C-alpha positions in Angstrom: -56.4 179.9 13.1 -58.9 181.7 15.6 -62.5 180.8 16.6 -65.9 182.6 18.0 -66.3 183.0 21.8 -68.7 181.0 22.7 -72.3 182.8 23.4 -75.6 181.3 25.4 -78.0 180.6 23.7 -80.0 183.3 26.0 -83.4 184.1 26.0 -85.1 187.4 27.0 -87.0 185.1 30.2 -82.9 184.4 30.7 -81.9 187.8 30.2 -84.6 189.5 32.3 -82.8 187.1 34.8 -79.3 188.3 34.6 -80.3 191.7 34.5 -82.6 191.5 37.6 -79.4 189.9 39.6 -77.3 192.8 38.1 -79.5 195.3 39.6 -79.6 193.6 42.9 -76.0 193.4 42.9 -75.3 197.5 42.0 -77.7 198.3 44.7 -76.5 196.4 47.1 -72.7 196.1 47.3 -71.8 198.5 44.2 -73.0 201.9 45.1 -72.2 201.3 49.0 -68.5 201.2 48.0 -68.6 204.0 45.3 -65.8 206.8 46.2 -66.8 210.8 46.6 -67.4 212.3 43.5 -64.2 212.9 41.8 -62.3 210.1 43.4 -61.6 207.1 41.5 -62.2 203.7 42.4 -59.1 202.1 44.7 -57.9 198.9 43.0 -58.3 196.9 46.7 -62.0 198.0 46.8 -62.2 197.0 42.6 -60.4 193.6 43.5 -62.8 192.8 46.3 -66.2 193.8 44.5 -65.0 192.0 41.3 -64.9 188.9 42.8 -68.1 189.5 44.7 -69.6 189.6 41.2 -68.1 186.7 40.0 -69.4 184.7 42.9 -73.0 186.6 41.9 -72.6 185.2 38.6 -72.9 188.8 37.1 -69.4 189.1 36.2 -68.0 190.1 32.4 -71.3 189.8 31.1 -70.3 190.4 27.3 -67.8 187.0 27.4 -67.8 183.8 26.3 -68.0 181.7 28.9 -65.0 179.3 28.1 -63.1 182.5 29.4 -65.6 182.9 33.0 -68.3 185.5 31.2 -71.7 185.0 30.8 -71.5 184.7 27.1 -74.7 187.2 26.2 -74.3 188.0 22.7 -74.5 191.9 21.8 -78.1 192.3 21.0 -78.9 191.2 24.3 -76.1 193.5 26.4 -78.1 196.5 26.4 -80.0 196.2 29.1 -77.6 194.4 31.4 -75.1 197.2 30.6 -77.6 200.1 31.6 -77.9 198.1 35.0 -74.2 198.2 35.2 -74.1 201.9 34.1 -76.4 202.9 36.9 -73.5 203.2 38.9 -69.9 205.0 37.6 -68.1 202.3 38.9 -70.3 199.6 38.2 -68.6 198.6 35.0 -65.4 198.4 36.2 -66.6 196.3 38.6 -68.3 194.0 36.4 -65.6 194.4 33.9 -67.9 195.8 30.8 -65.6 199.1 30.6 -64.1 200.8 28.1 -60.9 200.2 26.7 -61.1 196.9 28.0 -64.7 196.0 27.0 -64.2 196.8 23.4 -60.1 195.4 23.5 -62.2 192.1 24.8 -64.8 191.8 21.7 -61.9 192.6 19.0 -60.0 189.7 20.7 -62.3 187.5 20.7 -63.5 187.9 17.0 -59.6 188.3 15.4 -57.2 186.9 17.7 -55.2 183.8 17.3 -56.1 181.1 19.9 -52.3 181.4 21.5 -53.6 185.2 21.3 -56.4 184.7 23.6 -54.9 182.7 26.1 -52.1 184.8 26.5 -54.0 188.3 26.6 -57.8 188.0 26.4 -57.9 185.0 29.2 -56.5 187.4 31.6 -57.7 190.4 30.8 -62.0 188.7 30.7 -60.8 187.5 34.2 -59.6 190.9 35.7 -56.3 189.7 36.4 -55.0 192.9 34.1 -56.3 195.9 32.1 -55.5 196.7 29.1 -55.4 200.3 26.8 -55.6 201.1 22.9 -53.0 203.2 21.3 -54.5 205.1 18.4 -55.0 208.1 18.9 -52.0 210.7 18.2 -50.9 214.6 18.6 -52.2 216.9 16.0 -51.3 216.2 12.9 -51.6 212.0 13.7 -54.4 210.0 13.9 -57.3 211.5 16.0 -61.1 212.0 14.5 -59.3 211.0 11.0 -57.8 207.4 11.5 -55.8 208.0 8.0 -53.5 210.3 9.7 -51.5 207.7 11.2 -48.1 208.6 11.9 -47.0 205.9 14.2 -44.7 203.2 12.0 -44.1 199.4 12.2 -40.7 198.8 10.2 -39.9 195.3 9.2 -36.2 194.2 10.5 -35.0 191.0 9.9 -37.7 188.8 12.0 -39.2 191.5 14.4 -41.2 194.8 13.5 -39.6 197.7 14.9 -42.4 200.2 16.6 -42.5 204.1 16.6 -45.1 206.5 17.8 -46.2 208.9 20.0 -50.2 208.6 21.1 -52.2 210.5 23.3 -55.5 210.0 25.1 -54.1 206.6 25.8 -57.2 205.2 28.2 -56.3 202.8 30.8 -52.5 202.9 29.9 -51.2 203.7 33.6 -50.9 200.2 35.4 -52.2 198.2 31.6 -51.0 195.2 31.3 -51.0 195.4 27.7 -51.5 197.2 24.6 -53.0 197.3 21.3 -50.8 199.6 19.2 -52.1 201.1 15.8 -49.1 201.8 13.3 -48.6 202.2 10.1 -46.5 198.9 8.6 -44.5 199.2 5.6 -44.8 197.0 2.4 -42.8 193.6 2.8 -42.2 190.4 0.1 -45.3 188.6 1.5 -47.0 192.0 3.6 -48.8 194.6 2.2 -48.3 198.4 3.8 -51.2 200.0 5.8 -52.6 200.4 9.4 -51.7 197.3 11.7 -52.4 196.3 15.2 -49.7 195.2 17.2 -50.2 193.5 20.7 -47.3 194.7 23.5 -46.5 194.3 26.5 -46.6 197.5 28.6 -42.8 196.4 30.0 -41.2 195.7 26.4 -38.3 197.8 26.3 -39.2 201.2 24.4 -42.7 201.4 25.8 -43.1 204.7 28.4 -45.6 206.4 30.2 -45.8 210.1 29.5 -47.2 213.3 30.4 -50.9 212.6 32.3 -53.5 214.2 30.6 -56.0 215.5 33.4 -59.8 215.1 32.2 -62.6 215.9 34.3 -63.8 212.5 33.8 -63.0 209.6 36.2 -64.4 206.2 35.7 -61.8 205.1 33.2 -59.3 203.1 35.8 -55.2 204.3 34.4 -56.3 207.7 33.2 -55.7 208.7 29.5 -51.9 210.0 29.5 -49.4 210.5 26.9 -47.3 207.1 25.9 -44.7 206.9 23.5 -42.9 203.6 21.6 -39.3 203.8 20.9 -37.6 201.5 18.9 -39.8 199.2 20.2 -39.3 195.4 19.1 -42.1 192.6 18.8 -41.9 189.2 16.9 -44.6 188.6 13.9 -46.8 186.7 17.0 -47.6 190.3 18.3 -49.6 191.1 15.2 -53.3 190.9 15.6 -55.3 190.1 12.7 -53.7 190.9 9.2 -51.3 193.2 8.5 -52.4 196.1 6.6 -55.9 195.8 7.8 -56.0 197.6 11.3 -58.7 200.3 10.2 -60.9 197.7 9.3 -60.0 196.2 12.4 -60.7 199.4 14.2 -63.8 200.1 13.1 -65.0 196.7 13.6 -64.0 197.5 17.4 -65.4 201.1 17.7 -69.1 200.1 16.2 -69.9 198.1 19.3 -67.6 200.1 21.4 -69.5 203.2 21.2 -72.8 201.2 21.5 -71.5 200.4 24.8 -70.8 203.6 25.8 -74.3 204.7 25.4 -75.6 201.5 27.2 -73.4 202.5 30.6 -74.2 205.9 30.4 -78.0 205.9 30.1 -77.9 204.0 32.9 -75.9 206.5 34.6 -79.2 208.9 33.2 -81.8 206.6 34.5 -79.6 206.7 38.3 -79.8 210.8 37.8 -83.2 210.6 36.7 -84.4 208.6 39.9 -82.2 211.0 42.0 -84.1 214.5 40.8 -87.6 212.1 40.8 -86.9 211.5 44.1 -86.1 215.0 44.9 -88.8 216.4 43.6 -91.3 214.3 45.2 -90.7 215.5 48.4 -89.5 218.9 47.9 -92.0 222.0 48.2 -91.8 224.8 46.6 -94.4 227.9 46.6 -97.2 225.8 48.4 -96.7 222.9 46.1 -94.9 219.5 46.0 -92.3 220.1 43.0 -93.1 217.2 40.8 -96.7 218.8 40.2 -95.4 222.3 38.9 -95.6 222.8 35.4 -91.1 223.7 35.5 -90.6 220.8 37.1 -92.7 218.9 34.8 -91.4 220.2 31.3 -87.7 218.8 32.6 -88.8 215.7 33.5 -91.1 215.1 30.7 -88.0 215.9 28.4 -85.4 213.6 30.7 -88.2 210.6 29.7 -88.2 211.2 26.0 -84.9 211.6 25.9 -83.9 208.1 28.0 -86.6 206.5 26.2 -85.2 207.5 22.8 -81.6 206.7 23.6 -82.9 203.0 24.7 -84.7 202.7 21.4 -82.0 203.5 18.8 -79.3 201.7 21.1 -81.5 198.1 20.6 -82.2 198.8 16.9 -78.5 199.2 16.8 -77.5 196.2 19.1 -79.7 194.0 17.1 -78.4 195.3 13.4 -74.9 194.9 14.4 -75.7 191.3 15.1 -77.2 190.8 12.1 -75.0 192.6 9.8 -72.1 194.5 11.5 -70.5 196.5 8.8 -74.4 197.7 8.0 -74.7 198.3 11.8 -71.5 201.0 11.3 -73.7 204.1 10.6 -76.8 203.4 12.7 -73.5 203.4 15.5 -72.5 206.6 14.7 -76.4 208.1 14.8 -76.6 206.2 18.4 -73.2 207.4 19.2 -74.4 211.3 18.7 -78.1 211.1 19.8 -77.2 209.2 23.1 -74.0 211.4 23.7 -76.2 214.6 23.7 -79.5 213.0 25.1 -77.5 211.7 28.3 -75.7 215.0 28.8 -79.0 217.0 28.7 -80.9 214.3 31.2 -78.1 214.5 33.6 -77.7 218.6 33.3 -81.9 218.8 34.2 -81.5 216.8 36.5 -79.5 219.1 38.2 -81.0 221.9 37.5 -84.2 220.3 39.3 -82.2 219.7 42.4 -80.5 223.2 42.6 -77.6 224.5 45.0 -77.1 220.6 46.1 -77.2 219.4 42.4 -74.2 221.3 41.9 -72.3 220.4 45.3 -70.8 216.9 46.7 -73.6 216.0 48.5 -75.2 214.4 45.2 -73.0 212.6 42.9 -75.1 214.4 40.1 -72.0 217.3 39.3 -69.5 214.1 38.6 -72.1 212.2 36.4 -71.8 215.2 34.3 -68.1 215.2 34.2 -68.0 211.4 33.1 -70.7 212.4 30.0 -69.4 215.0 29.0 -66.5 213.9 27.5 -68.5 211.2 25.3 -69.1 213.9 23.1 -65.4 213.9 22.2 -64.6 210.2 23.3 -64.4 207.2 20.0 -65.5 210.7 17.4 -66.7 214.0 18.2 -70.6 215.1 17.6 -69.7 216.9 15.0 -67.1 214.4 13.0 -70.0 212.0 13.0 -72.7 214.1 11.9 -70.1 215.1 9.1 -70.0 211.0 8.1 -73.4 210.5 8.9 -74.1 213.5 6.4 -71.8 211.9 3.8 -73.5 208.6 4.0 -77.2 210.0 3.3 -75.9 211.7 0.2 -74.3 209.0 -1.4 -76.9 206.5 -0.4 -79.6 208.8 -2.1 -77.4 209.1 -5.3 -77.5 205.3 -5.5 -80.6 205.1 -5.2 -81.8 207.7 -8.1 -78.7 205.8 -10.5 -80.7 202.8 -9.8 -84.0 204.4 -10.8 -85.8 205.7 -8.1 -87.7 209.0 -9.0 -85.9 212.2 -8.7 -87.3 214.5 -5.9 -85.2 217.6 -6.5 -86.6 219.8 -8.7 -90.1 222.0 -8.1 -92.8 221.4 -9.7 -94.6 223.8 -12.1 -98.5 224.1 -11.8 -100.2 225.7 -14.6 -102.8 228.3 -13.5 -105.8 226.3 -12.8 -104.1 223.4 -11.5 -105.2 222.3 -7.7 
């Protein structure tokens, strides 16, 4: 038996008040503590800032109040997450960074009360971190989750887990993993993808080779991870046996969108840097912001930011009303935002010239942070494939239900106007 996380009855006014508190906290305490471009946030600074976030009443905005969060429902997350994302370390400080944020959301929805106490409570408080073990080396699961090769075999009153994962974001130093495996059928359970909650110090769990990526914001890296005859009890099963793919989609829909929110905050920071630069620099006898070549770049940035903000807002509301219906729009939002945010930061580097590609400004590192987002959580191309198939299926259903067919050319007689 599980209960939904407790959400506060927030209004537009209370969320705006929280957003402003987050903004002040990020500007006054987080940005001054940012590591140099290319470096990672160290544990002592993270712990100090997380305690400061708790003291300021801005910690874990998405988590239920019973676990120390602010209890904000998903339809109100965007403005708060964007403020947190104004600093590349802001989400880690507020404990709303991937993969922990997505894992917290899923645990809040489907974990048992005992699992919440054991895994969600320390994760929500920032005492531990987590990772999510789904992606595998080719030909295993990646963009195609049905290719899952990790296995879960029933043996007595235990499950025996085996599998090789890669791009296990946050695995180094994590307290536990949500491990995806294909479970064999038993007398009481069906076969199929299944999630298991596994402590990282369980015998048989090994962190393997690091994967060196250009992003630095996700603490714990993206290493290989090996499960070799890992034994867990029935209470390690998250949700129901055989429903792992369904749970993964329920996790990934909001998780894609919160990536959009966080990185959109970073795009806003990039544009502020570029606007300040254009306001004070002169070229060809004029302030840069008055020149058409700079105005074009700035205007396109504004357009990309505002359209991204709009689709995030619409998707968040739909996910709150009908999570299943929101999955498709979440894919569309992920494609649009990941591409648009990259364009914004790239243009801002162009406006700032040589300094834009140096470590004197953080823009080049911002670009490194957002570039993988066009691949992580499903590549742009994979999402476009799914979006197109859904559109075609939707239209076929409409025509079969009696909607007028529009595909044939109209033959007009001579004299018709």
